[in-house]
C-alpha atoms as a printed R data frame, in Angstrom:
    type eleno elety resid chain resno       x       y      z
1   ATOM     1    CA   MET     A     1  41.847 -38.620 19.813
2   ATOM     2    CA   ILE     A     2  42.747 -35.258 18.330
3   ATOM     3    CA   THR     A     3  44.132 -35.712 14.847
4   ATOM     4    CA   ILE     A     4  45.776 -33.311 12.466
5   ATOM     5    CA   ARG     A     5  42.557 -33.289 10.460
6   ATOM     6    CA   THR     A     6  40.586 -32.284 13.560
7   ATOM     7    CA   ILE     A     7  43.033 -29.477 14.305
8   ATOM     8    CA   SER     A     8  42.733 -28.247 10.712
9   ATOM     9    CA   ILE     A     9  38.934 -28.159 10.900
10  ATOM    10    CA   LEU     A    10  39.012 -26.304 14.224
11  ATOM    11    CA   SER     A    11  41.492 -23.803 12.814
12  ATOM    12    CA   LEU     A    12  39.280 -23.228  9.787
13  ATOM    13    CA   ILE     A    13  36.209 -22.638 11.987
14  ATOM    14    CA   LEU     A    14  38.165 -20.183 14.167
15  ATOM    15    CA   LEU     A    15  39.349 -18.313 11.059
16  ATOM    16    CA   MET     A    16  35.778 -18.071  9.756
17  ATOM    17    CA   VAL     A    17  34.505 -16.739 13.089
18  ATOM    18    CA   LEU     A    18  37.242 -14.121 13.273
19  ATOM    19    CA   SER     A    19  36.645 -13.041  9.668
20  ATOM    20    CA   CYS     A    20  32.919 -12.506 10.400
21  ATOM    21    CA   GLU     A    21  33.608 -10.073 13.244
22  ATOM    22    CA   THR     A    22  33.093  -6.426 12.366
23  ATOM    23    CA   GLU     A    23  35.058  -3.570 13.744
24  ATOM    24    CA   LYS     A    24  33.112  -1.585 16.353
25  ATOM    25    CA   ILE     A    25  32.763   2.062 15.444
26  ATOM    26    CA   LEU     A    26  32.456   4.319 18.475
27  ATOM    27    CA   PHE     A    27  31.063   7.847 18.235
28  ATOM    28    CA   MET     A    28  33.811  10.142 19.492
29  ATOM    29    CA   GLY     A    29  32.230  13.492 18.680
30  ATOM    30    CA   PRO     A    30  32.080  16.312 18.132
31  ATOM    31    CA   TYR     A    31  28.975  16.433 20.305
32  ATOM    32    CA   HIS     A    32  26.018  18.196 18.743
33  ATOM    33    CA   VAL     A    33  22.280  18.772 18.633
34  ATOM    34    CA   ARG     A    34  20.189  17.957 15.565
35  ATOM    35    CA   PHE     A    35  16.734  17.064 14.307
36  ATOM    36    CA   THR     A    36  16.178  13.325 14.552
37  ATOM    37    CA   GLU     A    37  14.282  13.176 11.245
38  ATOM    38    CA   GLU     A    38  14.578  15.225  8.061
39  ATOM    39    CA   SER     A    39  10.902  15.677  7.160
40  ATOM    40    CA   ILE     A    40   7.308  14.511  7.550
41  ATOM    41    CA   THR     A    41   4.057  15.154  5.674
42  ATOM    42    CA   LYS     A    42   0.669  15.573  7.361
43  ATOM    43    CA   LYS     A    43  -2.785  16.486  6.114
44  ATOM    44    CA   GLU     A    44  -4.222  19.671  7.586
45  ATOM    45    CA   SER     A    45  -7.073  17.632  9.085
46  ATOM    46    CA   PHE     A    46  -4.577  15.807 11.326
47  ATOM    47    CA   SER     A    47  -5.842  16.868 14.745
48  ATOM    48    CA   GLU     A    48  -3.169  15.521 17.101
49  ATOM    49    CA   PRO     A    49  -0.120  17.545 18.188
50  ATOM    50    CA   ILE     A    50   2.903  16.999 15.956
51  ATOM    51    CA   LYS     A    51   6.050  16.601 18.058
52  ATOM    52    CA   ILE     A    52   9.225  17.371 16.120
53  ATOM    53    CA   GLU     A    53  12.169  15.794 17.884
54  ATOM    54    CA   VAL     A    54  15.521  17.483 18.496
55  ATOM    55    CA   HIS     A    55  18.120  15.275 20.157
56  ATOM    56    CA   LEU     A    56  21.484  15.572 21.858
57  ATOM    57    CA   ALA     A    57  24.301  13.445 20.426
58  ATOM    58    CA   GLY     A    58  26.705  13.297 23.331
59  ATOM    59    CA   PRO     A    59  26.844  12.661 27.080
60  ATOM    60    CA   VAL     A    60  23.809  13.605 29.127
61  ATOM    61    CA   LEU     A    61  24.223  17.098 30.592
62  ATOM    62    CA   SER     A    62  23.639  18.432 34.093
63  ATOM    63    CA   GLU     A    63  21.925  21.598 32.851
64  ATOM    64    CA   ASP     A    64  19.141  22.437 30.407
65  ATOM    65    CA   VAL     A    65  20.186  23.094 26.818
66  ATOM    66    CA   THR     A    66  18.165  25.666 24.871
67  ATOM    67    CA   ILE     A    67  18.409  25.550 21.092
68  ATOM    68    CA   ASN     A    68  17.258  28.529 19.034
69  ATOM    69    CA   TYR     A    69  15.674  27.931 15.661
70  ATOM    70    CA   ALA     A    70  14.195  29.917 12.769
71  ATOM    71    CA   ILE     A    71  10.988  29.174 10.831
72  ATOM    72    CA   THR     A    72  10.622  29.760  7.097
73  ATOM    73    CA   GLY     A    73   8.340  28.329  4.417
74  ATOM    74    CA   SER     A    74   4.969  29.014  2.838
75  ATOM    75    CA   ALA     A    75   2.727  27.954  5.765
76  ATOM    76    CA   ARG     A    76   1.183  30.856  7.704
77  ATOM    77    CA   ALA     A    77   1.300  31.128 11.483
78  ATOM    78    CA   GLY     A    78  -2.176  31.389 13.003
79  ATOM    79    CA   ILE     A    79  -3.795  30.346  9.709
80  ATOM    80    CA   ASP     A    80  -2.186  27.027  8.818
81  ATOM    81    CA   TYR     A    81  -0.497  26.169 12.122
82  ATOM    82    CA   THR     A    82   0.385  27.232 15.667
83  ATOM    83    CA   ILE     A    83   3.434  26.436 17.794
84  ATOM    84    CA   ALA     A    84   2.457  25.215 21.265
85  ATOM    85    CA   SER     A    85   5.994  25.242 22.657
86  ATOM    86    CA   ASP     A    86   8.134  28.332 23.227
87  ATOM    87    CA   ALA     A    87   8.424  30.285 19.992
88  ATOM    88    CA   ASN     A    88  11.776  29.914 18.230
89  ATOM    89    CA   GLU     A    89  13.414  27.801 20.905
90  ATOM    90    CA   VAL     A    90  13.340  24.211 22.095
91  ATOM    91    CA   THR     A    91  14.780  22.908 25.360
92  ATOM    92    CA   ILE     A    92  16.416  19.593 26.158
93  ATOM    93    CA   LYS     A    93  16.039  19.210 29.911
94  ATOM    94    CA   LYS     A    94  19.013  18.288 32.069
95  ATOM    95    CA   GLY     A    95  19.502  14.552 32.276
96  ATOM    96    CA   GLU     A    96  17.586  14.013 29.028
97  ATOM    97    CA   TYR     A    97  18.518  13.575 25.399
98  ATOM    98    CA   VAL     A    98  15.440  14.840 23.559
99  ATOM    99    CA   GLY     A    99  13.364  18.005 23.277
100 ATOM   100    CA   TYR     A   100  10.279  18.672 21.161
101 ATOM   101    CA   ILE     A   101   8.845  21.452 19.023
102 ATOM   102    CA   GLU     A   102   5.072  20.965 19.231
103 ATOM   103    CA   VAL     A   103   3.039  22.017 16.188
104 ATOM   104    CA   HIS     A   104  -0.755  22.089 15.873
105 ATOM   105    CA   LEU     A   105  -2.292  22.190 12.396
106 ATOM   106    CA   ILE     A   106  -5.304  24.367 11.635
107 ATOM   107    CA   ASN     A   107  -7.866  22.699  9.413
108 ATOM   108    CA   ASN     A   108  -8.945  25.505  7.087
109 ATOM   109    CA   ALA     A   109 -10.053  23.163  4.319
110 ATOM   110    CA   ASN     A   110 -11.605  24.939  1.353
111 ATOM   111    CA   ASN     A   111 -11.530  22.152 -1.270
112 ATOM   112    CA   ILE     A   112  -8.455  23.675 -2.903
113 ATOM   113    CA   LEU     A   113  -5.863  20.900 -2.874
114 ATOM   114    CA   ARG     A   114  -2.315  22.128 -2.539
115 ATOM   115    CA   SER     A   115   0.337  22.073  0.160
116 ATOM   116    CA   GLN     A   116   2.387  24.423  2.311
117 ATOM   117    CA   ASN     A   117   5.571  23.773  4.204
118 ATOM   118    CA   LEU     A   118   7.323  24.762  7.386
119 ATOM   119    CA   VAL     A   119  11.111  24.701  7.455
120 ATOM   120    CA   PHE     A   120  12.722  24.671 10.906
121 ATOM   121    CA   THR     A   121  16.432  25.533 11.028
122 ATOM   122    CA   LEU     A   122  18.503  25.156 14.188
123 ATOM   123    CA   GLN     A   123  20.725  28.189 14.754
124 ATOM   124    CA   SER     A   124  22.541  28.008 18.107
125 ATOM   125    CA   ALA     A   125  22.715  26.132 21.401
126 ATOM   126    CA   SER     A   126  23.066  27.616 24.881
127 ATOM   127    CA   ASN     A   127  25.948  25.229 25.545
128 ATOM   128    CA   SER     A   128  28.798  26.561 23.389
129 ATOM   129    CA   LYS     A   129  30.509  23.162 23.337
130 ATOM   130    CA   LEU     A   130  27.667  21.714 21.262
131 ATOM   131    CA   GLU     A   131  27.677  22.042 17.514
132 ATOM   132    CA   VAL     A   132  24.441  22.595 15.607
133 ATOM   133    CA   GLY     A   133  23.994  19.815 13.067
134 ATOM   134    CA   GLN     A   134  26.170  16.762 12.567
135 ATOM   135    CA   GLY     A   135  29.501  16.990 10.822
136 ATOM   136    CA   PRO     A   136  30.879  19.410  8.219
137 ATOM   137    CA   SER     A   137  27.643  19.340  6.214
138 ATOM   138    CA   ALA     A   138  25.511  19.992  9.341
139 ATOM   139    CA   ILE     A   139  23.247  16.980  8.883
140 ATOM   140    CA   GLY     A   140  20.003  17.374 10.824
141 ATOM   141    CA   LYS     A   141  20.248  21.142 11.090
142 ATOM   142    CA   SER     A   142  16.925  21.618  9.282
143 ATOM   143    CA   PHE     A   143  13.561  19.872  9.267
144 ATOM   144    CA   THR     A   144  10.647  20.269  6.835
145 ATOM   145    CA   LEU     A   145   6.987  19.767  7.752
146 ATOM   146    CA   THR     A   146   4.783  19.594  4.661
147 ATOM   147    CA   ILE     A   147   1.103  20.387  5.281
148 ATOM   148    CA   GLN     A   148  -1.215  18.952  2.648
149 ATOM   149    CA   ASP     A   149  -4.520  20.705  2.119
150 ATOM   150    CA   ASP     A   150  -7.510  18.488  2.675
151 ATOM   151    CA   CYS     A   151 -11.116  18.441  1.535
152 ATOM   152    CA   ILE     A   152 -13.766  20.146  3.650
153 ATOM   153    CA   LEU     A   153 -15.435  16.941  4.813
154 ATOM   154    CA   ALA     A   154 -12.241  14.884  5.198
155 ATOM   155    CA   GLY     A   155 -10.787  14.051  8.582
156 ATOM   156    CA   THR     A   156 -11.152  11.748 11.573
157 ATOM   157    CA   TYR     A   157 -14.547  11.687 13.268
158 ATOM   158    CA   SER     A   158 -16.282  10.033 16.181
159 ATOM   159    CA   ALA     A   159 -19.704   8.455 15.663
160 ATOM   160    CA   ILE     A   160 -22.949   7.951 17.561
161 ATOM   161    CA   GLN     A   161 -26.187   6.152 16.753
162 ATOM   162    CA   ASN     A   162 -28.300   7.929 19.367
163 ATOM   163    CA   ALA     A   163 -28.016  11.255 21.160
164 ATOM   164    CA   PHE     A   164 -27.011   9.709 24.489
165 ATOM   165    CA   ASP     A   165 -24.501   7.170 23.143
166 ATOM   166    CA   ILE     A   166 -20.819   7.280 24.048
167 ATOM   167    CA   PRO     A   167 -19.040   8.333 20.837
168 ATOM   168    CA   ILE     A   168 -17.040   5.663 19.018
169 ATOM   169    CA   GLN     A   169 -13.684   7.017 17.863
170 ATOM   170    CA   GLY     A   170 -11.601   6.532 14.742
171 ATOM   171    CA   ILE     A   171 -14.035   6.987 11.833
172 ATOM   172    CA   ALA     A   172 -11.999   8.269  8.869
173 ATOM   173    CA   ILE     A   173 -13.264  10.208  5.837
174 ATOM   174    CA   THR     A   174 -10.929  10.616  2.859
175 ATOM   175    CA   SER     A   175 -11.158  12.052 -0.644
176 ATOM   176    CA   THR     A   176  -8.866  12.729 -3.582
177 ATOM   177    CA   ASP     A   177 -11.090  15.190 -5.440
178 ATOM   178    CA   CYS     A   178 -13.301  16.796 -2.731
179 ATOM   179    CA   GLU     A   179 -16.405  15.500 -4.497
180 ATOM   180    CA   THR     A   180 -16.509  11.769 -3.754
181 ATOM   181    CA   TYR     A   181 -15.615  10.655 -0.244
182 ATOM   182    CA   THR     A   182 -14.976   7.315  1.438
183 ATOM   183    CA   VAL     A   183 -15.913   6.578  5.047
184 ATOM   184    CA   SER     A   184 -13.813   3.858  6.664
185 ATOM   185    CA   ASN     A   185 -14.757   1.790  9.702
186 ATOM   186    CA   TRP     A   186 -18.231   3.298  9.997
187 ATOM   187    CA   ASN     A   187 -19.807   0.016 11.192
188 ATOM   188    CA   ILE     A   188 -20.567   1.108 14.756
189 ATOM   189    CA   ASN     A   189 -22.200  -2.096 15.994
190 ATOM   190    CA   PHE     A   190 -24.665  -2.221 13.098
191 ATOM   191    CA   PHE     A   191 -23.554  -5.587 11.761
192 ATOM   192    CA   SER     A   192 -22.037  -8.679 13.305
193 ATOM   193    CA   PRO     A   193 -19.263  -9.587 12.995
194 ATOM   194    CA   PRO     A   194 -17.989  -5.984 12.995
195 ATOM   195    CA   TYR     A   195 -16.199  -5.972  9.651
196 ATOM   196    CA   ASP     A   196 -14.419  -2.790  8.603
197 ATOM   197    CA   TYR     A   197 -16.932  -1.788  5.936
198 ATOM   198    CA   SER     A   198 -16.326   1.264  3.744
199 ATOM   199    CA   LEU     A   199 -19.001   3.620  2.468
200 ATOM   200    CA   SER     A   200 -18.852   6.087 -0.424
201 ATOM   201    CA   PHE     A   201 -20.817   9.320 -0.644
202 ATOM   202    CA   GLU     A   202 -20.932  12.421 -2.800
203 ATOM   203    CA   ASP     A   203 -20.913  16.038 -1.605
204 ATOM   204    CA   ASN     A   204 -23.759  17.918 -3.300
205 ATOM   205    CA   GLY     A   205 -22.203  21.275 -2.383
206 ATOM   206    CA   ASP     A   206 -25.317  22.514 -0.554
207 ATOM   207    CA   ASN     A   207 -24.830  20.871  2.875
208 ATOM   208    CA   THR     A   208 -26.422  17.662  1.670
209 ATOM   209    CA   ILE     A   209 -24.828  14.415  0.594
210 ATOM   210    CA   LYS     A   210 -25.862  11.569 -1.678
211 ATOM   211    CA   ILE     A   211 -25.036   7.940 -0.950
212 ATOM   212    CA   PRO     A   212 -25.229   6.159 -4.312
213 ATOM   213    CA   ALA     A   213 -26.256   2.506 -4.499
214 ATOM   214    CA   GLN     A   214 -23.315   0.283 -3.573
215 ATOM   215    CA   GLY     A   215 -22.652  -3.172 -2.226
216 ATOM   216    CA   ASP     A   216 -21.945  -6.738 -3.228
217 ATOM   217    CA   GLY     A   217 -24.953  -9.018 -2.983
218 ATOM   218    CA   SER     A   218 -26.898  -6.314 -1.183
219 ATOM   219    CA   THR     A   219 -27.595  -2.649 -1.871
220 ATOM   220    CA   LEU     A   220 -26.745   0.203  0.437
221 ATOM   221    CA   GLU     A   221 -27.874   3.719 -0.455
222 ATOM   222    CA   GLY     A   222 -29.291   6.858  1.069
223 ATOM   223    CA   GLU     A   223 -28.710  10.528  1.769
224 ATOM   224    CA   GLY     A   224 -27.486  12.820  4.507
225 ATOM   225    CA   THR     A   225 -26.890  16.348  5.717
226 ATOM   226    CA   VAL     A   226 -23.937  18.429  6.858
227 ATOM   227    CA   ASP     A   227 -24.320  20.967  9.661
228 ATOM   228    CA   PRO     A   228 -22.285  23.976  8.445
229 ATOM   229    CA   ILE     A   229 -21.868  25.282 12.011
230 ATOM   230    CA   THR     A   230 -20.793  22.155 13.901
231 ATOM   231    CA   GLY     A   231 -19.438  20.129 10.978
232 ATOM   232    CA   LYS     A   232 -21.523  17.110 12.007
233 ATOM   233    CA   ILE     A   233 -22.561  14.758  9.194
234 ATOM   234    CA   THR     A   234 -25.770  12.751  9.541
235 ATOM   235    CA   PHE     A   235 -26.319   9.655  7.382
236 ATOM   236    CA   ASP     A   236 -29.662   8.023  6.571
237 ATOM   237    CA   LEU     A   237 -29.001   4.617  5.014
238 ATOM   238    CA   THR     A   238 -31.205   1.914  3.563
239 ATOM   239    CA   LEU     A   239 -29.858  -1.612  3.207
240 ATOM   240    CA   THR     A   240 -31.733  -3.979  0.861
241 ATOM   241    CA   TYR     A   241 -30.898  -7.675  0.627
242 ATOM   242    CA   LYS     A   242 -32.494 -11.111  0.231
243 ATOM   243    CA   ASP     A   243 -32.814 -13.373  3.253
244 ATOM   244    CA   GLU     A   244 -32.252 -17.126  3.318
245 ATOM   245    CA   LYS     A   245 -35.746 -17.615  1.820
246 ATOM   246    CA   ASP     A   246 -34.898 -15.261 -1.074
247 ATOM   247    CA   VAL     A   247 -37.285 -12.634  0.286
248 ATOM   248    CA   ASP     A   248 -36.378  -8.959 -0.075
249 ATOM   249    CA   VAL     A   249 -35.514  -7.349  3.260
250 ATOM   250    CA   GLU     A   250 -35.089  -3.622  3.848
251 ATOM   251    CA   GLU     A   251 -33.378  -2.170  6.912
252 ATOM   252    CA   SER     A   252 -32.719   1.448  7.873
253 ATOM   253    CA   TYR     A   253 -29.707   2.891  9.691
254 ATOM   254    CA   LYS     A   254 -29.017   6.379 10.935
255 ATOM   255    CA   PHE     A   255 -25.878   7.734 12.563
256 ATOM   256    CA   THR     A   256 -23.964  10.977 13.023
257 ATOM   257    CA   LEU     A   257 -20.280  11.677 12.574
258 ATOM   258    CA   ILE     A   258 -18.782  14.297 14.883
259 ATOM   259    CA   PRO     A   259 -15.583  16.140 13.875
260 ATOM   260    CA   PRO     A   260 -12.795  16.663 16.440
261 ATOM   261    CA   GLN     A   261 -13.412  19.642 18.704
């Protein structure tokens, strides 16, 4: 039986549901092109192409749209970076919503830590009905790429134990002062299970490196060399630890890190 109390409760629930609904806001224009993001920061040792996205805010078009842009900033073309796409213009293909400016960084590390920037500014679109930037303040009209200088030995390497091995990818070297470095994920099937061990070393400044004693419960130390032509770094490590019978054990490891080509 439906009572007045039941009707009151149902009415209250309906009121709560209606009050929780939000008004849908539909984009009605004006249609425009803009950078999707405002900025990014990359180290100069970043070796992959950087794709800067420019997108169309509006209905998909039946013809290509070419957007002209200008480049300013402190980074130097041919020294700090190159543009792989057409210079000073980016195209959004017909039937698509996105185009890309492709930037490649040049790793000219010299152990001087500073940064440069690239400022991209959209100027005009081949379709006159499209505005450049969003709204009166032209949001998304410019994009800043900050390039952080890196240390000479920093970067992402591949690694091999023997000359005929297939290189293992993704070995990272980082530093904050260009004197002491940290190697991450260098355990290329040396130990089981394959924990993500880190390793610290010091740059002697004469194409040799020192691996000071380090470890917890065991001691890892050694030395290495840097090939100034190829950039390859060779490590000679000695691991000392006590076995289950409390007997000192010494093991040697050698491997080479190969910089991206």
